[in-house]
C-alpha positions as CSV (number, residue, x, y, z in Angstrom):
1,M,51.7,-54.8,-107.3
2,T,52.1,-57.9,-109.7
3,M,55.8,-57.8,-111.8
4,T,53.8,-56.7,-115.1
5,G,52.5,-53.8,-112.9
6,R,56.0,-53.0,-111.4
7,V,57.5,-53.1,-115.6
8,W,54.5,-51.5,-116.5
9,A,55.3,-48.6,-113.7
10,G,59.0,-49.1,-114.3
11,L,58.4,-48.3,-118.2
12,T,56.4,-45.2,-117.9
13,A,59.0,-43.7,-115.1
14,L,61.6,-44.5,-118.0
15,I,59.0,-42.3,-120.2
16,V,59.1,-39.7,-118.2
17,A,62.6,-39.8,-117.4
18,V,63.5,-39.6,-121.3
19,G,60.9,-37.0,-121.9
20,I,62.1,-34.6,-119.1
21,V,65.9,-34.7,-119.9
22,V,65.8,-34.5,-123.6
23,Q,63.2,-31.3,-123.0
24,L,66.2,-29.9,-121.1
25,F,68.5,-30.4,-123.6
26,V,66.4,-29.3,-126.2
27,T,65.6,-26.0,-123.9
28,A,69.3,-25.4,-123.2
29,N,70.5,-25.4,-127.1
30,G,67.6,-23.7,-128.2
31,V,66.9,-19.7,-129.1
32,E,63.4,-19.1,-128.6
33,G,61.8,-18.4,-125.2
34,F,60.8,-15.9,-122.6
35,F,64.3,-16.0,-121.1
36,P,67.3,-15.3,-123.6
37,D,70.2,-17.3,-121.4
38,N,70.4,-20.1,-118.9
39,P,70.3,-21.2,-116.6
40,D,67.3,-18.8,-116.3
41,R,65.9,-21.1,-119.9
42,V,66.5,-24.2,-118.3
43,L,65.2,-23.8,-114.9
44,N,61.9,-22.2,-116.1
45,V,61.1,-25.5,-117.4
46,F,60.3,-26.6,-114.0
47,A,57.5,-23.8,-114.0
48,Y,55.7,-25.8,-116.7
49,F,52.5,-27.7,-115.0
50,T,53.6,-30.3,-117.8
51,V,56.7,-30.9,-116.3
52,Q,55.2,-30.9,-112.7
53,S,52.9,-33.6,-113.5
54,N,55.4,-35.7,-115.0
55,L,57.6,-35.1,-112.2
56,L,54.9,-36.6,-109.9
57,L,53.8,-39.5,-111.9
58,G,57.5,-40.6,-113.0
59,A,58.3,-40.3,-109.1
60,T,55.3,-42.1,-107.9
61,T,55.7,-45.0,-110.6
62,A,59.5,-45.4,-109.7
63,V,58.4,-46.3,-106.2
64,L,55.8,-48.6,-107.3
65,A,58.5,-50.4,-109.3
66,L,61.1,-50.8,-107.3
67,Q,59.6,-50.9,-103.9
68,P,56.0,-52.5,-104.5
69,G,55.9,-53.6,-100.9
70,R,56.6,-50.7,-98.9
71,P,53.6,-49.8,-96.9
72,Q,52.1,-46.5,-98.8
73,S,51.7,-43.5,-96.5
74,A,48.7,-40.8,-97.0
75,L,51.5,-38.4,-98.4
76,F,52.1,-41.3,-100.5
77,R,49.1,-42.0,-101.5
78,T,48.1,-38.2,-102.3
79,L,51.0,-38.1,-104.7
80,R,50.5,-41.3,-106.9
81,L,46.7,-40.0,-106.9
82,N,47.7,-36.4,-108.2
83,G,50.1,-37.8,-110.5
84,V,47.6,-39.9,-112.6
85,L,45.2,-36.9,-112.2
86,C,47.6,-34.2,-113.0
87,I,48.8,-36.0,-116.2
88,A,45.0,-36.7,-117.2
89,V,44.5,-32.7,-117.2
90,T,47.7,-32.4,-119.2
91,G,46.8,-34.6,-121.6
92,I,43.0,-33.6,-122.0
93,V,44.3,-29.9,-121.8
94,Y,47.0,-30.0,-124.5
95,H,45.1,-32.0,-126.9
96,L,42.1,-29.9,-126.7
97,V,43.7,-26.6,-126.1
98,L,47.2,-26.3,-127.0
99,A,48.0,-28.7,-129.5
100,G,49.2,-26.8,-132.5
101,L,49.8,-23.9,-130.6
102,D,53.4,-24.6,-131.5
103,E,55.0,-26.2,-134.9
104,L,58.0,-28.3,-133.6
105,S,60.1,-30.6,-135.3
106,G,63.3,-32.8,-134.0
107,W,64.1,-33.7,-130.9
108,G,61.5,-30.5,-129.3
109,A,58.6,-32.8,-131.3
110,F,60.3,-36.0,-129.7
111,T,60.2,-34.9,-126.5
112,N,56.7,-32.9,-126.7
113,F,54.9,-36.9,-127.9
114,L,56.6,-38.2,-124.8
115,L,55.4,-35.4,-122.5
116,H,51.6,-34.7,-123.6
117,T,50.9,-38.3,-125.1
118,A,52.7,-41.1,-124.7
119,A,53.0,-40.4,-120.7
120,P,49.1,-39.8,-120.2
121,V,48.2,-43.2,-121.6
122,A,51.2,-44.7,-120.0
123,G,50.4,-43.0,-116.6
124,I,46.4,-43.5,-116.8
125,L,46.3,-47.1,-118.4
126,G,48.9,-48.5,-115.3
127,W,46.6,-46.6,-112.9
128,L,43.6,-49.0,-114.2
129,L,44.9,-52.2,-115.4
130,F,47.8,-52.6,-112.4
131,G,46.4,-50.1,-109.5
132,P,47.5,-51.0,-106.5
133,R,43.8,-50.6,-105.4
134,G,42.3,-49.3,-102.2
135,R,44.2,-46.1,-102.0
136,T,42.3,-43.5,-102.4
137,D,39.2,-42.0,-100.4
138,P,37.7,-38.3,-100.4
139,R,40.2,-37.1,-97.4
140,I,42.9,-38.3,-100.6
141,V,41.0,-36.0,-103.0
142,A,41.0,-33.5,-100.4
143,W,44.5,-33.2,-100.3
144,S,45.4,-33.8,-104.0
145,V,43.7,-30.1,-104.9
146,A,46.2,-28.7,-103.0
147,F,49.3,-29.0,-105.5
148,P,47.2,-27.8,-108.3
149,L,45.9,-24.8,-106.4
150,L,49.4,-24.4,-105.3
151,W,51.0,-24.3,-108.9
152,L,48.5,-21.8,-109.9
153,M,49.0,-19.4,-107.2
154,F,53.0,-19.7,-107.9
155,T,52.1,-19.3,-111.8
156,L,50.3,-15.9,-111.2
157,V,52.3,-14.8,-108.1
158,R,55.4,-16.0,-110.6
159,G,53.7,-14.1,-113.4
160,E,53.2,-10.5,-112.0
161,F,57.0,-10.0,-111.0
162,V,58.5,-12.0,-113.9
163,G,55.6,-11.3,-116.7
164,F,56.1,-14.8,-117.5
165,Y,53.5,-17.0,-117.6
166,P,53.4,-20.9,-119.0
167,Y,50.6,-21.0,-120.9
168,P,48.2,-18.7,-122.9
169,F,45.1,-19.6,-120.8
170,V,47.1,-17.8,-117.3
171,D,48.3,-15.1,-119.2
172,V,46.8,-12.1,-117.2
173,G,49.0,-9.5,-119.1
174,E,46.5,-10.8,-122.5
175,H,43.3,-12.0,-120.6
176,G,43.0,-9.9,-117.4
177,Y,42.6,-11.7,-114.0
178,P,38.8,-12.2,-114.4
179,R,39.2,-14.0,-117.5
180,V,42.0,-16.1,-116.2
181,L,40.6,-17.2,-112.8
182,L,37.6,-18.8,-114.8
183,N,40.0,-20.9,-117.4
184,C,41.5,-21.9,-114.0
185,L,38.0,-22.6,-112.4
186,L,37.7,-24.7,-115.3
187,V,40.5,-26.6,-114.8
188,A,39.7,-27.1,-111.0
189,V,36.6,-27.9,-111.8
190,L,38.1,-31.0,-114.5
191,F,40.7,-31.7,-111.7
192,L,37.9,-32.4,-109.0
193,A,35.5,-34.2,-111.4
194,L,38.1,-36.5,-112.3
195,A,39.3,-37.2,-108.7
196,A,35.7,-38.0,-108.2
197,G,35.6,-40.1,-110.9
198,A,39.0,-41.9,-109.7
199,T,37.7,-42.4,-106.3
200,V,34.4,-44.1,-107.2
201,L,36.0,-46.4,-110.2
202,D,38.9,-47.4,-107.7
203,R,36.3,-48.6,-105.4
204,R,34.6,-50.8,-108.3
205,L,37.6,-51.7,-109.7
206,R,38.7,-52.9,-106.3
207,R,35.6,-54.9,-105.6
208,K,36.3,-56.6,-108.7
209,T,39.5,-57.7,-108.3
210,T,38.1,-58.9,-104.9
211,V,35.4,-61.0,-106.0
212,E,37.4,-62.5,-108.9
213,R,40.1,-63.8,-106.3
């Protein structure tokens, strides 16, 4: 990865870190939400797919920025793809479905912008512009589906016990299992489409880079 790519990866990781830290402070000092007291309020932040996808993106871009020459294992390549795809889904779903449901101001609006807009834009552009290339294949794509499926399973099982669902489209209490499972299927189709598209695009960008060199 080039020096410019490393700087971009570092800035992306910084955006994520600032967004999550500020969100934790906002949540800890807030009065709204399902859980009335800390530390339950703060710990519940990590149940959101937005935060999980930002953590994946932030961790993998931090590794790329600090250890660019480190050999990339299949696990890291899977997590790298997960970070890019999950942050893309986060940005798409938020701006198409969830934006406008909450009226935010101050630090809440600031961290919302970082986690739902700035991080997705930085993460996707970073992957498109700087790669690294040649790290995606059908096996990596297949493994990358595991994370969102595990998150959905965790969310639905946890919801049965505590009655909390982080997003309206997975709220079984409001919509019932048939509708929620259909919503999850639509998100899974979007994820797989993005994964397939990323694989094809990665190959084309790798070919173009090779030809230019």
